[in-house]
LOFI-595706 format. One record per residue: x, y, z of N, C-alpha, C in turn. Coordinates in steps of 0.2 Angstrom, whole numbers, plus 5000, padded with zeros to 4 digits. Example, Ala and Ser with C-alpha at 12.3 -4.5 7.8 and 13.67 -1.06 7.14 Angstrom:
% LOFI-595706
506649725039506249785039506649845039
506449895035506849955036506450005039
% end
This chain:
% LOFI-595706
504649774817504949734822505549774826
505949814822506449854824506149904829
505649934827505249984831505149954838
504849894838504649864845505349854849
505849824845506449814849506749874852
506749934848506949994850506550024856
505950014856505550034861505650004868
505749934867505949894873506649914876
507049924872507749954874507650014878
507250064875507150124878506850114885
506350064885506050054892506550024897
507049994894507549964899508050024901
507950084898508350134901508850164896
508950134890509350164885508950224882
509350274879509050334876508850304869
508550344865508250324858508850314854
509350364854509950354850510350294852
510450284858510850224861510450164858
509850154858509450094856509550084849
509550144845509650134837510350114836
510850144839511550124838511650054840
511450034846511549964848511249914843
510649924841510349884836510649884829
510849934827511249944820511849904821
512249914826512949874827512849804828
512249784831512149714832511949684825
511649724821511449694814512049694809
512449744809512949744804513649714807
513749704813514349674816514849724817
515449704818516049744819516049804814
516049864816516049914811516349984814
516550024809516750094811516150134813
516250194817515750234819515350264813
515750274807515350304801514850254798
515050194798514550144795513950134800
514150134807513550124812513050184811
513350244810512950304809512450294803
512750274797512350264791511850204792
512050154796511550104797510950124802
511150164807510650184812510250244809
510550284804510150344802510250394806
510850404809511050454814511650494812
511650554814512250594813512850564817
513450564814514050534817514250554824
514150624825514350644832513850614837
513250604835512750574840512950504841
513150464836513350394836513950394841
514450434840515050434844514850434852
514350484853514150494860513750434863
513350404858512950344860513450284861
513950274857514450224858514850224864
515050284866515350294872514950274878
514250294878513850284884513650204884
513650174878513550104878514150064880
514750084879515350054882515250054889
515050114892515050124899514550074902
514050054899513550014901513649934899
514249924896514449854895514149824889
513849864885513449844879513849844872
514349884872514849894867515549884869
515949854864516649864865517049884859
517649894859517949914853518649884852
518949884846519549854845519849894839
520549894839520949934834521149884828
520949904822521049864816521449914811
522049894810522449944806522450014809
522250064806522250124808521550154810
521050104811520450134812520150094819
519650124822519350094828518750064826
518649994827518049964826517649954832
516949954832516549944837516149874836
516049844842515749774842515149784847
514549754845513949754850514049684854
514149694861514149634865513549594865
513549534868512949494868512349524871
511749514868511149544871511049514878
511349464880511349444887511549494892
511949544890512249594894511649644896
511049644892510549684894510149654900
510149584901509949564907510349584913
511049584912511449604918511349674919
511249714914511049784915510449794919
509949754917509249764921509349734928
509749684929509849664936510249714940
510749744937511049794941510649854943
510149874938509649924940509249904945
509049844945508649814951508949814958
509649804957510049804964510149874966
510249924961510249994963509650014966
509049994963508450014966508349984973
508549924974508449894981508849934986
509449954984509849994989509550054991
509150094987508850154989508150154991
507850094990507150084991506950104998
507350075004507150095010507050175012
507550205009507550285009506950315006
506750285000506250314996505550295000
505550235003504850225007504850265013
505350285016505350325022505150395020
505450425014505250485012504550485010
504250435007503550435005503150435011
503350395017502850395023502850465026
503450505025503450565029503050615025
502950605018502650655014501950645013
501650595016500950575015500550635018
500050655015499550705017499250685024
499350735029498950715035498550785037
498050765040497650825042497150805048
496850845051496350835056495750875055
495150855057494550885056494050875062
493650925064493250925070492550925067
492150875069491450865066490950865072
490350885071489750875075489150835072
488850795076488250775074488250695072
487750665073487750595071487750575064
487450615060487550605052488250605050
488650655053489350665051489750605053
489550575059489950525062489750455058
489150445056488950385052489350395045
489350445042489750455036490450435036
490750465041491450455042491650375044
491150345048491250275049491150235043
490650255039490450215033491050215028
491450275028491950285023492550235025
492650215032493150175034493150105030
492550085028492550025024492850025018
493050085015493350095009494150065009
494350065015495050045016495149965016
494549925017494649855017495149835022
495149865027495649845033495249835039
495549795043495249785050495149845054
494549855057494349905060494449895068
494749935071494849935079494449985082
494049965087493650025091493650005098
493850055103493850045110493650105114
493350085120493050135124492350145121
492050085119491350095117490850085122
490350135123489850135128489250085126
488950055132488350015131487850045126
487750115127487250145124487350165116
487950145114488050165107487550135102
487350075102486950045097486250085097
486050105103485450145103485550215100
486150245101486250315098486250305091
486550255088486650245081486050215077
485550185081484950155078485050105073
484550095069484650035064485250045059
485550105059486150105054486650055056
486750045063487350005065487249935062
486649905062486649845059486749845051
486549895048486649905041487449905040
487749945044488549945044488849885044
488649845049488949775050488749725045
488149735042488049695036488449705030
488549765029489049785023489749765025
489949775031490649755033490749685032
490249645034490349575034490349545027
489849575022489849565015490549575012
490949625014491549645012492149605015
491949555020492449515024492949565028
492649615030493149665034493049645042
493649625045493549605052493449675056
493149665062493149725067493249695074
493649735077493749715084493449775089
493049755093492649795098492949785105
493049845108493249835115492749885119
492249855122491749895126491949905133
491549955135491549965143491249905146
491349895152491149835156490349825156
489949875155489249865156488849845150
489249815145488949805138488949725137
488949685142489049615141488549575136
487949605136487449575131487549585124
487749655123487949675116488549635114
489049625118489649585116489449515114
489049485118488849415116488549415109
488149465108487849465101488349475096
488849525097489349535092489749475090
489949435096490349375095489949325091
489349335090488949285086489049295078
489249355076489349385070490049355067
490049345060490649335057491149395056
491749385056492249435055492149485061
492049465067491849515072492149485079
492449525083492749505089492549565094
492249545100492049595105492249565112
492449615116492649595123492549665127
492749665133492649725137493249725142
493349785144493849805149493649805156
493949795161493749805168493549875169
493049885174492749955175493250015176
493849995178494250055179494550085173
494450045167494650065161494050105157
493450105160492850135156493050205154
492850225148493050285145492450315142
492350385143491850425139492050435132
492650415130492850435123492950365119
492650365113492750305109493250325104
493750275103494250285098494150225092
494150245086494050195081494650205076
494950155074495550155070495450115064
495550135058495550095052495950125046
496450085043496850115038497250165040
497250225037497550285039497250335044
496650315046496150365049496050345057
495950395061495750385068495150435069
494650405072494050445074494050445082
494050495085494050505092493350545094
492950505097492250525097491950535105
491550585106491150585112490450585110
489950565115489350555113488750595116
489050635121488550685124488950745125
488950795121488650795114489050755109
488650735103489050695098489450745094
490150725095490650765091491250725091
491650735085492250685085492750725081
493350705082493950725078494150665073
494250685067494450635062495150655060
495650605061496350625060496550575054
496850595049497150555044497850565044
498150515047498950515048499150435049
499450405044499650335044500050315050
500550365052500950345058500550345065
500150395065499650395071499150345071
498950325065498450265065498750205067
499350195065499750135067499850135075
500050195078500150195085499450175089
498950205087498250185090498050115089
498250085083498050015082498449975087
499149995088499549955092499249955099
499050015101498850035108498149985109
497749985104497149945104497349875105
497849845102498049775103498349765110
498649815113498849805120498249805125
497749845123497149845127496849775127
496849745121496449685119496749635124
497349635125497649585129497449585137
497149645138496849655145496149645146
495749625140495049625140494849555143
494149555144493849495146493349475141
493249415140492849385134492149365137
491649375133490949355134490849295129
490649235131490549185127489849195124
489749175118489149175114488749115117
488149135119487649075122487549025117
487648965119487548905114486848895114
486648875108485948855107485848785109
485448775114485348705116484748665111
484948605109484448575105483848545110
483248555108482748525112482748455113
482548435119482648355120482048325117
482148265114481648225111481148205115
480548215113479948195117479848125117
% end
């Protein structure tokens, strides 16, 4: 039992000697450093050091009796106060730590060519389990991608991953089809926004693609990905919707 208690105190931030000293003092009550050392099985100099550190943490106090100094273990409730203080200290520096972490994230860019490389990169986006945004999509893209595109959407929908498509204006039939799928939103921009470049954003990645010839830049950068995602949302506010054709019920004969 003592071993478990000692391990728990160490997990809370006490050193091994501090934990043994505190538990021994808690067990034997008000005592001299010599008696604490005997009870804890530690050398007296180590116990003196531990007692001083425990006093600084509010876990031990002392009093003078006759000509000797006696040490007393404060209530274990002080351990909760110590833990709360550590939590407050962490909260104080957490924003700086998060900023440091965001700046140190590995970032890189790659240039790829060919449809196979693009399909692989797009499929890997599903590993983020994050909404996929794509804009500047040409009408011809489903033909370029072939049957793979339906398999991609089937897999995405099974994983319940939303996808937002912004097509060029000439793709209204494709947009109507996409809007009939679950976890899918599609619309188009006016013709003056038509683009020969397709940008796809998901998680920490951005794919910037051209289709004749087929080549793309894959960028892994969380800050850049958020910027492109926000830009896509701005474009989305300018899009026009295509309603999914309703299926009319046959009139009874």
